[in-house]
C-alpha positions as CSV (number, residue, x, y, z in Angstrom):
1,M,15.5,-80.4,-157.2
2,K,17.6,-82.0,-159.5
3,V,16.1,-85.0,-161.6
4,P,18.6,-87.4,-162.8
5,N,18.8,-88.0,-167.0
6,E,17.7,-91.3,-166.4
7,D,14.4,-90.3,-164.7
8,L,14.0,-87.6,-167.3
9,I,13.9,-90.9,-169.9
10,K,11.7,-92.3,-167.2
11,L,9.3,-89.6,-166.9
12,Y,9.2,-89.0,-171.1
13,G,8.1,-92.0,-170.9
14,E,5.5,-92.4,-168.5
15,M,3.8,-88.9,-169.7
16,W,3.7,-90.9,-173.6
17,L,2.1,-94.0,-172.0
18,I,-0.4,-91.6,-170.3
19,R,-0.7,-89.3,-173.4
20,L,-1.3,-92.9,-175.8
21,F,-3.5,-94.6,-173.4
22,E,-5.9,-91.9,-173.4
23,K,-6.1,-91.5,-176.9
24,R,-6.9,-95.1,-177.8
25,L,-9.5,-94.9,-175.0
26,S,-11.0,-91.7,-177.2
27,D,-10.7,-93.7,-180.1
28,L,-12.6,-96.4,-178.5
29,F,-15.3,-94.4,-177.3
30,A,-15.6,-92.8,-180.6
31,K,-16.7,-96.4,-181.7
32,G,-19.0,-97.2,-179.1
33,V,-16.5,-99.9,-177.7
34,L,-16.4,-97.9,-174.2
35,P,-19.2,-97.9,-171.9
36,G,-20.7,-95.2,-169.4
37,F,-18.6,-91.6,-169.9
38,I,-15.0,-90.8,-170.6
39,H,-13.0,-87.8,-169.1
40,L,-9.7,-87.3,-170.4
41,G,-6.6,-85.6,-169.5
42,I,-4.9,-84.9,-172.7
43,G,-2.7,-82.1,-172.3
44,Q,-2.0,-82.8,-168.8
45,E,0.6,-85.5,-168.6
46,A,3.0,-83.6,-166.8
47,F,0.5,-82.7,-163.0
48,M,0.7,-86.1,-163.3
49,A,4.1,-88.0,-164.2
50,G,5.6,-84.9,-161.9
51,T,3.4,-85.7,-158.5
52,H,3.8,-89.6,-159.0
53,Y,7.6,-89.3,-158.6
54,N,7.2,-87.7,-155.2
55,I,4.7,-90.2,-154.1
56,K,6.1,-92.7,-151.5
57,P,4.7,-96.5,-151.0
58,G,2.3,-96.2,-148.5
59,D,1.3,-93.0,-149.3
60,S,-3.4,-92.5,-149.6
61,V,-3.9,-90.4,-152.9
62,G,-7.5,-89.9,-154.1
63,T,-7.7,-89.1,-157.7
64,S,-10.4,-87.2,-159.4
65,H,-12.1,-88.4,-162.7
66,R,-9.2,-87.0,-165.1
67,E,-6.3,-89.4,-163.6
68,H,-6.1,-92.3,-165.9
69,G,-2.0,-91.6,-165.7
70,L,-1.9,-91.6,-162.0
71,L,-3.8,-94.5,-161.7
72,L,-0.9,-96.4,-164.2
73,G,1.6,-95.0,-162.3
74,L,0.4,-96.1,-158.7
75,G,0.3,-99.6,-159.7
76,I,-3.0,-100.7,-162.0
77,S,-1.3,-102.1,-165.0
78,P,-1.9,-101.2,-168.3
79,N,-3.9,-104.2,-168.7
80,A,-5.9,-103.9,-165.7
81,L,-7.3,-100.8,-166.5
82,M,-7.7,-100.9,-170.2
83,A,-9.6,-104.0,-168.6
84,E,-11.6,-101.8,-166.3
85,L,-12.7,-99.5,-168.3
86,Y,-13.8,-102.6,-171.1
87,G,-16.5,-103.5,-168.2
88,K,-14.4,-107.1,-168.2
89,A,-13.8,-109.2,-165.0
90,T,-9.9,-109.1,-165.5
91,G,-9.9,-105.1,-165.2
92,S,-8.6,-103.9,-161.9
93,N,-12.4,-103.5,-160.0
94,K,-14.3,-106.3,-161.8
95,G,-15.5,-103.8,-164.4
96,K,-17.5,-102.7,-161.6
97,G,-15.3,-99.0,-160.9
98,G,-15.5,-98.1,-165.0
99,S,-13.6,-95.1,-165.7
100,M,-14.1,-92.8,-162.6
101,H,-14.1,-95.4,-160.2
102,A,-11.5,-97.0,-160.7
103,C,-8.6,-97.5,-157.8
104,S,-6.4,-99.8,-156.0
105,P,-6.2,-99.4,-152.5
106,K,-3.5,-101.6,-152.1
107,N,-1.3,-99.1,-153.9
108,G,-2.4,-96.3,-152.2
109,A,-4.6,-95.4,-155.3
110,L,-8.1,-94.1,-153.5
111,G,-10.2,-93.6,-156.7
112,C,-12.7,-90.7,-157.4
113,N,-15.7,-89.6,-155.0
114,G,-18.8,-89.5,-157.1
115,I,-19.7,-85.9,-155.8
116,L,-16.7,-83.5,-156.8
117,G,-15.5,-81.7,-154.3
118,D,-16.7,-84.0,-151.5
119,A,-13.4,-86.2,-151.0
120,Q,-11.3,-83.3,-149.7
121,T,-13.2,-83.9,-146.3
122,I,-13.2,-87.6,-146.6
123,I,-9.1,-87.5,-147.2
124,N,-8.5,-86.4,-143.6
125,G,-9.4,-89.6,-142.3
126,Y,-6.8,-90.7,-143.8
127,A,-4.2,-88.4,-143.0
128,F,-5.5,-88.8,-139.9
129,S,-4.6,-92.6,-139.8
130,H,-1.2,-91.7,-140.8
131,K,-0.8,-89.2,-138.4
132,F,-1.8,-91.2,-135.7
133,R,0.0,-94.6,-136.9
134,N,3.1,-91.9,-137.0
135,D,3.9,-94.1,-140.6
136,G,5.1,-91.0,-142.6
137,N,2.9,-91.4,-145.1
138,I,0.8,-88.5,-145.9
139,A,-2.6,-88.2,-148.1
140,I,-3.4,-86.3,-151.4
141,T,-6.5,-85.0,-152.6
142,I,-6.7,-84.1,-156.6
143,F,-9.3,-81.5,-157.7
144,G,-9.6,-79.4,-160.3
145,D,-10.7,-75.7,-160.0
146,G,-14.5,-76.0,-160.5
147,A,-14.6,-78.3,-157.1
148,A,-12.4,-76.0,-155.4
149,N,-15.2,-73.6,-155.1
150,R,-17.7,-76.2,-153.2
151,G,-17.9,-75.6,-149.3
152,D,-17.1,-79.0,-148.5
153,V,-13.4,-77.8,-150.2
154,H,-12.7,-75.4,-147.5
155,E,-14.3,-77.6,-144.8
156,G,-11.9,-80.2,-145.3
157,M,-8.9,-77.3,-145.5
158,N,-9.7,-76.1,-142.3
159,L,-10.0,-79.3,-140.6
160,A,-6.9,-80.5,-141.9
161,S,-5.3,-77.4,-140.3
162,V,-6.9,-77.7,-137.2
163,L,-5.7,-80.9,-137.2
164,N,-2.3,-80.6,-138.1
165,L,-2.8,-83.3,-140.4
166,P,-0.6,-84.2,-143.2
167,T,-3.4,-83.6,-146.0
168,V,-1.9,-82.0,-149.2
169,F,-4.8,-80.8,-151.5
170,I,-3.8,-79.8,-155.0
171,I,-6.3,-77.9,-157.5
172,V,-5.4,-78.8,-161.4
173,N,-6.6,-75.6,-163.0
174,N,-7.1,-76.5,-166.5
175,G,-9.1,-73.4,-166.9
176,Y,-12.7,-75.0,-166.9
177,G,-15.0,-76.4,-164.4
178,I,-17.2,-78.3,-167.4
179,S,-17.7,-74.8,-169.8
180,M,-17.2,-72.4,-166.9
181,S,-14.1,-70.5,-166.7
182,S,-12.0,-70.1,-164.0
183,K,-11.7,-66.4,-164.3
184,D,-15.2,-66.3,-164.1
185,S,-15.9,-68.3,-161.2
186,S,-12.6,-66.9,-159.1
187,N,-11.9,-63.5,-158.7
188,I,-8.1,-64.4,-158.0
189,Q,-5.4,-65.5,-159.9
190,D,-3.8,-68.0,-157.9
191,L,-6.7,-70.7,-156.3
192,S,-3.8,-71.4,-153.8
193,A,-3.8,-67.9,-152.0
194,R,-6.9,-69.6,-150.4
195,A,-4.3,-71.7,-148.3
196,Q,-2.9,-68.6,-146.4
197,S,-7.1,-67.9,-144.9
198,Y,-6.3,-71.8,-143.3
199,G,-3.0,-70.9,-142.0
200,M,-1.2,-73.5,-144.4
201,P,1.5,-72.5,-147.0
202,G,-0.1,-72.4,-150.9
203,I,2.0,-72.7,-154.1
204,S,1.2,-72.3,-157.6
205,A,2.9,-73.5,-160.4
206,D,3.2,-74.5,-164.3
207,G,1.8,-77.8,-164.5
208,N,2.9,-77.9,-168.0
209,D,6.6,-78.3,-166.7
210,V,7.5,-81.6,-165.3
211,L,9.7,-80.2,-163.7
212,A,8.4,-77.6,-162.0
213,V,5.4,-80.0,-160.6
214,I,8.4,-82.1,-159.2
215,E,10.2,-79.1,-157.7
216,A,6.4,-78.1,-156.1
217,T,5.5,-81.5,-154.5
218,G,9.0,-82.6,-153.6
219,E,9.1,-79.4,-150.9
220,A,5.4,-79.7,-150.3
221,F,5.3,-83.4,-149.7
222,K,8.9,-82.9,-147.7
223,R,7.1,-80.7,-145.3
224,T,4.2,-82.2,-144.6
225,R,5.8,-85.6,-143.7
226,E,8.4,-84.3,-141.5
227,G,5.1,-82.8,-139.4
228,G,4.5,-79.6,-140.7
229,G,0.8,-79.9,-141.5
230,P,-1.4,-79.4,-144.8
231,C,-0.7,-77.1,-148.0
232,V,-2.1,-76.1,-150.6
233,L,-0.6,-76.9,-154.3
234,E,-2.1,-75.0,-157.4
235,F,-0.8,-77.1,-161.0
236,K,-2.0,-74.3,-163.8
237,T,-2.4,-76.5,-167.2
238,Y,-4.9,-77.3,-169.8
239,R,-6.9,-80.2,-171.4
240,H,-6.6,-80.2,-175.1
241,Q,-10.4,-82.0,-175.2
242,G,-13.5,-81.4,-174.1
243,H,-14.7,-82.0,-170.2
244,F,-16.1,-85.4,-171.4
245,E,-15.6,-87.2,-174.7
246,G,-17.9,-86.1,-176.9
247,D,-18.2,-82.3,-175.6
248,P,-18.4,-80.0,-178.4
249,V,-16.3,-77.5,-176.7
250,T,-18.0,-74.5,-178.0
251,Y,-17.1,-72.1,-174.9
252,R,-13.1,-72.3,-175.6
253,P,-12.0,-69.6,-178.1
254,K,-10.1,-71.4,-180.7
255,E,-6.9,-69.4,-180.4
256,E,-6.8,-70.4,-176.8
257,L,-6.1,-73.9,-177.6
258,E,-3.6,-73.2,-180.1
259,M,-1.7,-70.9,-177.5
260,W,-2.0,-73.7,-174.6
261,L,-0.6,-76.6,-177.3
262,K,2.5,-74.6,-177.9
263,K,2.7,-75.5,-174.1
264,D,2.5,-79.4,-174.6
265,P,4.5,-80.7,-171.8
266,I,5.8,-83.7,-173.8
267,K,7.1,-81.2,-175.8
268,R,8.7,-79.1,-173.5
269,L,10.4,-82.3,-171.7
270,E,11.3,-83.5,-175.1
271,A,13.3,-80.5,-175.8
272,I,14.7,-80.5,-172.7
273,I,16.3,-83.9,-173.0
274,L,17.6,-83.0,-176.9
275,E,19.0,-80.2,-175.4
276,K,21.0,-81.1,-173.2
277,G,21.9,-84.6,-174.8
278,I,20.6,-86.6,-172.5
279,A,19.2,-88.9,-175.7
280,A,19.0,-89.0,-179.2
281,P,15.9,-88.4,-181.2
282,E,15.8,-92.1,-182.2
283,K,15.9,-93.1,-178.8
284,L,13.1,-91.1,-177.9
285,L,11.2,-92.2,-180.8
286,E,12.0,-95.9,-179.4
287,V,10.4,-94.5,-175.3
288,K,7.5,-93.7,-177.5
289,N,7.2,-97.0,-179.5
290,E,7.4,-99.1,-176.8
291,Q,4.6,-97.2,-174.9
292,I,2.7,-98.1,-178.0
293,A,3.2,-101.7,-177.7
294,V,2.0,-101.9,-173.9
295,I,-1.2,-99.8,-175.1
296,D,-1.5,-102.3,-178.1
297,A,-1.3,-105.2,-175.2
298,A,-3.3,-103.9,-172.9
299,Q,-6.3,-103.3,-175.5
300,K,-6.2,-106.7,-176.8
301,F,-6.0,-108.1,-172.5
302,A,-9.3,-106.3,-173.0
303,E,-11.0,-107.4,-175.7
304,E,-9.8,-111.3,-175.1
305,S,-11.4,-111.0,-171.4
306,P,-14.7,-112.2,-170.0
307,Y,-17.7,-109.9,-168.9
308,P,-18.5,-110.7,-165.2
309,D,-20.5,-113.7,-164.5
310,I,-24.4,-112.5,-163.6
311,S,-23.5,-114.0,-159.5
312,E,-21.3,-110.8,-159.6
313,T,-24.0,-108.4,-159.4
314,Y,-24.5,-108.8,-155.8
315,T,-20.7,-109.0,-154.7
316,D,-18.8,-106.3,-153.2
317,V,-21.6,-104.0,-152.5
318,Y,-20.9,-104.6,-148.7
319,F,-17.9,-105.6,-146.5
320,E,-18.3,-109.3,-146.6
321,L,-17.1,-111.7,-143.6
322,E,-14.2,-114.2,-144.1
323,G,-14.1,-116.5,-141.5
324,G,-15.7,-114.0,-139.1
325,A,-13.7,-111.2,-139.8
326,L,-14.0,-108.8,-142.5
327,K,-11.5,-109.0,-145.4
């Protein structure tokens, strides 16, 4: 799948936005500014930007607990997402979702389920809706190598196959489910191979190569949109930081991290852009600095925003009627 040169620059900027946004979150969390827990996807930007590249308006996307970058790509503004993480009233979910549960259904961003591995059954409801309406959209569910071993995931895959639903199961294999190495939790090299058991195709790709991600999602999404049924994609990548902020990461050897840092997704795309003469180093630095300005503005917006009023405590808990009808 050929990606236009101008799109490569956009992808480069998007990946820097994700990286720098999350690095800012890491700094703010260390200072005690952000409430709750934070799970960062630093190092996994290629998977997020590459997947977003082939998502279309109307698609339903169930993110996991480490996809701030996809939420930004799907339409939650940096200002709204940063405010949400601050717990402010101007956040995407009025400060009630936080890092893990931020969402924007109108943009197809369904957010993360509180139980990892459980959303892979729920996503089929969205997929069935798309199939029933024949709207050409697909339902995408994202989860890690750890959640991939839950029984719910296999139930979801089986149901999607039986009903020939437009569901795409994306496994983000970053090598660890919390502190458990995927080599110790699964006895197969490619988790995508499990798809064969349910009569659907499975593809594994380099999750640190944004062009490989675009190629894999492009082919898979197209097949599913055209009625080809569900499929499984596995992107092999690596999180540079711990499972959560504050994780001492004593379970990973230093040499392993150093090896993966050499495969940094942003540096790899930068090398392609420079090698092909698409942009000069000065232009790429300008693109990076533009993202820093966006994040600075988002932090300022969040800091100056008010916290939710006490009257908001019990709103958004249940469906609310408006004029006798559901909102």
